[in-house]
Structure formats: C-alpha cells, structure tokens
N, C-alpha and C positions, 0 to 999 in steps of 0.2 A: 535254755534259749535266751540268746542276747538279743536286745531290741535297741533302737535310737528312740529316747524318748522325745516328742516334740509336741507342740502345743495343738496339732491338728488331730481331731478326733473323729472317726467316721463311724456310721452306724453299722452294724452286721447285715443289714439290709439295704445299704447303699447301693445304687445303681447309675449306670450311666443312660441318658436318655436321648432320642433323636427322633426324625420323622417316622413314627410308628415303629420303633426299636426301644428296645429295653434290654439292657445287659447286665444281669447278675454280676458280682466280684467274687473274686475268692476273699480268703481271709487275709487281711492285711494287718501289718503291726499297728497301723492307724486306728484299727478297729479295736484293738485292745486298751484298756483304760489305761492311762497314766498310773506309774508306780503309786503315787500319792493317793489313788483312789482307795487302795487296800488289798494286800495281797489276795484274799479271796476272790475279787473281781477279777484280778488278772488271771490268777489260776483256772477260773470258770473260763474266760475268753480264750486262753491259750488252749485248754484241753479240748475244745471243739465239740463235736457233737457226733452222735454214730449214724451210719447209713447202712441201708439193707436191701441187697439186691438178689433177686433169683435167677439163674441162667438155666434154660431148659434144652437139652439135645434129645433125639426122638431114638424110637426103636430099639432101646435098650443098648448095652454094652458088652463086649465080651468080658465076662467078669473074671476070667481066670488070668487075663492080663490086665485087670484093673486093680484087684485085691491084694494088699500086701501079705506075706505069707505069715509075718508076726505083728502083735500089737505093742503099743507103747511107742518110745522114741527112735529105738534103733530098728528101724523096718527099711529093707530095701524097696526102693520104687520100681514096681512092674512096668513093663514097657509102655502101657499106655500113658501111665503117671510119669515117665521119664523127663517130658518136657518141665517138669515142674523142679527140677534138680535144684536150681538157683533159688527157689522159693520153699523148700521143704520146711523150711522153720517158719513159715508164714501161713502153712495149711494146718488143717484137720482132715483125715480121711475117716469118715464114719462108717462103718460096718453093721448090719444086721438089722438097719432101719426098713420097715415095711409098710406098703400101702394096701392095708387091710381090704379098704371099701372098693379097690380096683379087682379084687380077687374074690372076697368072700360071697360076694353077691352077683356073680359073673352073668348070669342069663345069657350064656352062649357066646357067640363071636361079638366082636366089638371092642377087644382089649386096648387097640391104640386109643380111641375115643374116650373109654374110661381112664386109660393112664394120664391122658392129657388134662381131662376135666377135674380129676380127684387129686393130682399132685399136690396142689397149694391148698384144697378144700378138704380131703379126708372126707368126702362126701361121694356115695355111688350115686350117678347120675341118671336121670329117668331116661329109659330107652324109648326115643321117639326122634322122626326125622321131621317132624313138624314144628309147629310155632310154638307148642306147649313144653320147651325145654325147661329142666330144672336141674340144678346142681347143689353147690353151696356157697358161702362167702369165702374167698378165699385169703389167705394169711397177709399178703400183702395189702389187700383191701379192708382188713380189719385193722391193721396198723394205719392206713391211710386215712380212715375215717376217724380214729381216735387222735390222731396228730394233725387232723385237717386245720388249717389256720397259719401253722409255723413257718411254712414256704409258701412259695409261689403256685407250685404244684403239689397236689397231695399225694401224687404217685405219677409214674412215668411207665407207659407200656410200648415196647418195640419189639421187632422182629425182623426176620431176614426170608420169610417165605410167605407168599400170599395164599390164602385159602378162601372159600365162599363161608359165610355165616349161617347159610341156610340151606336145606336140602340134606340128603342122607350121603354122608362121607365115609361111614363105617358100619356095615351090616346092621343097618336100622337106626344108627345113631347119629345125631344131627352134625352138620359140618361145624357146628358153633363149639361142640365139645373138642375137636381134634385141632381147632385154630385158636382156641382163647385159654391162655393159662390162668388169667385173672378174671375174677367175678366179682360184680361190687353188690350184688344180691344174688340170691339163689335162681334167679330168672333174668339176670343182666350181665352177660358177658362181658369183658373189655378187650375187643381184638386189638391185637398189636398195630401199631403203625409201621409201615414196612417201607415208608418213602425217606430216606434220609432228609431231603429239602423238607418236606413237612414236619419232620422232627424238629429240626434246626430251626425253623420258622415258629413253631410252638413256643421253643423256650425262649426265643428272643424277641417274640412278638411282631414281627415284620409283616405279619398276615392279621393283624389285630380286626376282627370284624366289626368293631365298634367304630373304626376309622371311615370316613367318607369313602364311598365307592372310587371316586377320582383318584383319592390319594394312593388307595390299595393297587388300582390300575398303573398308576405311574410308577410304582415300586416295582410291580411285576415287568413292566415294559423295560425299565432301565436296568433293573437287576444290579443296582450299586451295591457294592458291599456295606454289609450292616455297620462296620466300623466306619464308614466315611459318614453314615447316618449321624453317629455320636462322636466325630472327631472334636466339635468343639469342646463339648463337656469332658471328653478324654484329656484334651490338653489341659484345660482348666484344672482338673483334678491331679494329673501329675507335675503340675508345677507346685502344689503344695504337700507333694509327700516326700517321703526321705528316699535315698538312694535305693535299699533295699525293697521297698515297696514299688518303688518306678520299676524295678526289674522283675518284679512277680507281675506287675501289669503288663509290661511288654511280653513276658513270656505267655501269660495267658491270651492277650489279644493276638500273639502269632499263632496260638493254637487255634483259636476262632477263623483268623483268616485261611489258615492252611485247611482247615476242613470245608469252608467255603469254596476255596479252589477246588479242591477233589470233588465235591457235588457237582461243581459246575462242568467239569471234565467229564464226569460219569453222564451227565444230561447231555453233552454234546456228542459223545460217543453214542448214547442210547438213540439219539434222533435218528442217526443214519441206519441203525439196526433194526427199527421198526417194521413191521408188516402187517398187513391187514389182519393176519390170523394170530398174532402175538399182540398182547395188550401189555404194555411195561411202563409202569409209571416213570416219570422223567426222574432222573438223578439216582437210579439203581445201577451200581456197577455190574458187570457181567459175572466176575469171580468173586466167591466168597470171601475169599481173603481181604479184598478190598471193601467189600460190602459189610463184612462182619466188623472189619477195622472202623469203618466210618462211624457204625452204631455204637460200638465200644465207646470212641471217641466222644460222642455225643453224650453217651451217660457219664464218662468222665467229667466233662464240662459241668453238666447238670449237677453232681456232686460237689464239684470243687466251688461252684458259685452259690452252692446251697438253694438250688433252686427247689429241689426235692429230695427226699431222704429215702425214698422208697421205689424201687423199680424192678420191673420184670422185662426179661430178654428172652424171647423163642428163637434160638439160633436156626432151628428148622423145625416144623410141625409135625406132630404124630403122623406116622404112615407116610412120611415123606418121601417123595420119589427124586430128589435131587440127585444129580450125578456130579461127579467130582473130576473134572479133566485137569484141575490144577495140580492134581496128585496122581495123575493116570489112571483113574477109575471112570470108565465111561458108563458104568453100570448104575441103576437106579438105587439107592441105599436101601427102601425097605425090602425089596425082593432078596437081596444080598443077606439079610438078617434071618431069611429062612435058609440056612444054608444046608439044614439036614446033615450037618457035621461034614460037608464039603470043605477040604482045608483050604482050597485054593481060595473059595467065598469067604470062609473065616478070616483068613488073611487080609483080604480087602475091608472087611468090616473094621478090623484092628486097626488098619490104616487110617480109616474114616473117623473112627473114635480118637485116636491119637492127633489127626489132624484138627479137630475139633478142640482139644485140649491145648493145643497149641495156639490157636486162636485166643483161647481163653487166658492162656498164661501171658501172652502180650499184653492184654489188658490189665491184669493183676502188676505186671511189671510198671505199667504207666503209672497206675494208682500209686505205688510203692515209691516212683521218682517224683511225686508231686508233694510240697510241704504242705502242711495243714495245721497251723500253731506250732505247737513243740512237737509234732510229729508229722505224719504222711497221710494221704488219704486212705491208703491200705490200712495203717494202724486204726483209723476212726471206721472202717467198714468191716461189714459181715457179708460175704459174697457166697450165696449157695449155688452149687452147680451139680446138675444131675438129671436124671431121667425117672420117668414113672413106671418104667420095665427095666428089669435087670438083664434077663437071657431073652433077646427078641426072638431067637428062634422058638422057643416054648412059651412065649408071652408070660412069663413069670413077672409077679408084682412083690415079690420078697427079697430081703435082701439088697435094697436098691443101691445103686451107685451113688454117692453123695460125698461133695467135697465142699469143705467150708473153708473160705479163705481171710485173712484179715485178723485183727485183734480188737474188734469191737470196742473201739475207744477204751481198751485197757480190761476189758471183761472177758476176753478169751484168752487161752493158752493153747497156741498152735504149736505146729512141729511134732505132732503125733497120730498115730492110728488107733482109733478107738473102737473097740467091740462090743456091741450091746447085744443081749438077749434076744434071740430070734422072736419076731412077734412085736418088737417095740415099733409103735406107729412113728412114721416120720413127721407126723404133725406134731408131736412132743418135741422136736428140735424147734419147730417154727414158735411154740410157746414160749420156749427159752430164749429165743433170739429177740421176739417182740418185748419181753420182758427187759431185755438190755436197751431196747429204746425208750424204755419208760411207759410201755403199754402192758397192761395186766387182762388180757380176756380170759374169761375164766375155762373155755373150750374152744378148739378149733377142730372141727368134724369128729374123727374118732379118736382125739387125743385122751390119755389117760394121766397125763402129769407131764412135769417138765423134765428134760434130759440131764442127766448128771456128767460130772467130770469135763464140761467144756470149759 
C-alpha cells in the first residue's frame, strides 16, 4: 500500500458534526500514523479490525441444490450457490453443522420458532406465548457485550420483515422467538429495526433524543440532507487532506447521499400506497430487491465508518409468508416449503433460495469494492449466511445451510467446501469467529469447542 505522508493526522474516531448529525468516517490515510512513528503502529493502523455479521434466511433451503458434491477446493457450485461464482475464492461453504437444541427437545410443533430463537443462542427456548419468554444469549450479543465501548454502537440489528413481539406465532411459541434473532439476555430479545429511515437516523444521529424537541421537529419538517448539516465541517476537513483521502471522502459521502435519496423515494411512494388496513412504516420499499439493498448498504456504511463491528440482518423471519412478484412467484414462501415433493413447488422454493443469495452476493461484492487500510471491507469481515432449518418440508435442524464469507482480517482461508462430522453444533462456529474478534467466551449454548480448519 502506498501513502502520501502529510503532517495532518486524524483519530480513527474522527467524525463530522452538524445540527443533530454525526457522521463517522471511513479509514483514511490521514488516520495512519506517519512513518516516523514506527512500523508497528503503521502496520496496526493499516491492518484494520475484523467485523462480524449474521444474515438469516427463513424456512430452510432445498439442500440438494445448495450442498456441493465434493469437499475441498475443487467443488462445483450447485444451482442455488451459482450467484457466488465470482466470489468463490472469498467464501467457505460449511456442511454438517447442527442446531441440536432446535431438534432434540422438540416438544411438538413450533419448529420455526425454535429455529429462529436458537440459531445464534444454541438454547432451546421455553414454549410459551405469554410474557414469560426465555431463550439464551445470542453469539452476536456475547461479542457486543465484551467489545462494548470500542465503537459507537455495540451492535446493529436490522431486518426486512415485521412481526409482533407478543402473542402466539407458532404452535404455542411467542412471536418474540420468530421475530428476534438477537438476544441480549435470556429474557430480552433484540427485535430488528425494519425501517431504513430509522436505521439511517440511528447511525447518523439525526434524531438524537438529547436534542431539544424544537430542534428535532425542525429537522423532521425540513428533511434536510444530513450532508447539508455537516457541510461546513466537511469543507474544512477536505481542505486539509491529501488527494487520495479527498477521493475516499467524496465516494463515502456520495454513498450516504444516494441512500438518503432512495429512502426519500420509498417514503414518497409509500405515502400514496397506504390504506387504513395496511400499516407500513415510511421508507420501506415495496419490493425486496430495493428494500434489502437499502438495508445491506446501511450495514456497509456502519462497517465502513467503524460505527459497529457486530450486526444481525433478518432478511425474512421464520414462517415468512412473503410473496415474490419480483421473480414471478406470487405464492407465500412458507406454504411452498411444505411441498410434499411437488416438483413445481420445489422449483419455486429453489428460485426463492437463489434470489435471496443473489441479494446477499451483491452485498458481498459491495464489501469487496470498498478499500479498508491495506485490504477491503470483505477482507476484514466474517459474514455468516444461513438458516435454522435445512429441509423446510420436514422441519430438519441438522446439516444446516451455512455460508461464511470474508477473510476475517487474515484469519480465515476461504475458497473451500468443508464437511464436518454430523452432530457438530453450529455454535462451535460462533465460538471460533468470536475468537477472531478477540473475544473468548467459554461457551455459547450447546457448543462443545472451536471449529477446526477455518
């Protein structure tokens, strides 16, 4: 990596501030100590930090079209994984990992609730539709609690499908279980934020509750761009930076402006589509392509500016009844997965599975396109993609579909399909990934040790 050495030095936590707005910055050359400071400091600054995200898809996957036929490096991509063709050297396909606790203590129907609640906790949730919910602490929150204070937000939880957090959503199991992937304590779920506007304003502070009410009201009324609020500081900063850093700032702020514009367009379109019988928060696009793209881009910004290093993204909740007109499938997802070997229904599920992965692949490609120190955001990241069910038709919780992307800041060796012995808890993977974040929990749910060969 080549750098222009200047006398300007910025803290990695430098921000742009304006009226109720705070914009974190990407890693700039000016944040790297001058070479005279010592090669160790330079190496540490350019190496960057690892990020960890969990992306969840519901209702299982057609495993025959997901699982490569051979292990190792020379594997062919099955149909569902074909969108990863250009990224095959950046991913690990992990086979044989189980969610024991979603299966072994089944107590009847309710597999979707158990799958969602146990995916990151490894704990069988209590069967109740009342207020006495109980699960486990999720892997993301174990990491967030132990890394608290290193970033503005300990974790970020987002999603693309709303659900109640109270009441019965699956055969006597609370809606909190189907709606929440992340759990701060065994009795405290962390429901995902599904409104892109609210995620944006959380990240950049435009709705800071500590501000006077009249200031917040003026901001909402004018809907001025966050970039207008920090324009003076932006101009002052860029005058002091080298050409490479100015380009990075321009590209980063352009991405923020573009996301703001997309959110505003979704809000304008949504206003005309609302009826008294449909409650749709402002800023949610109609189709999943745009909706998921916005959420993925917000997550990218959060990682790029080091606002958080841990995130969860529920692309759709367990038991999802979402329809997919954008790919020509008007049928609800969940009933299709109970196909009873109907070839036409299986084909539709495969197309939905592949579409989900296409959306995820676009996110991975975006991460790979963004420099971060002497690598890219994808090099720094560990992105887990998967489901708490394998076969949605039979509600199987073993041999889960798990994809791991990124290089974990040089601590992962992607480009392989790894086969683990049947019965290996998926929580062993999470122990291994948290270790690469510098976090060493003794146990996560039903974990039995760290996962080898990563």
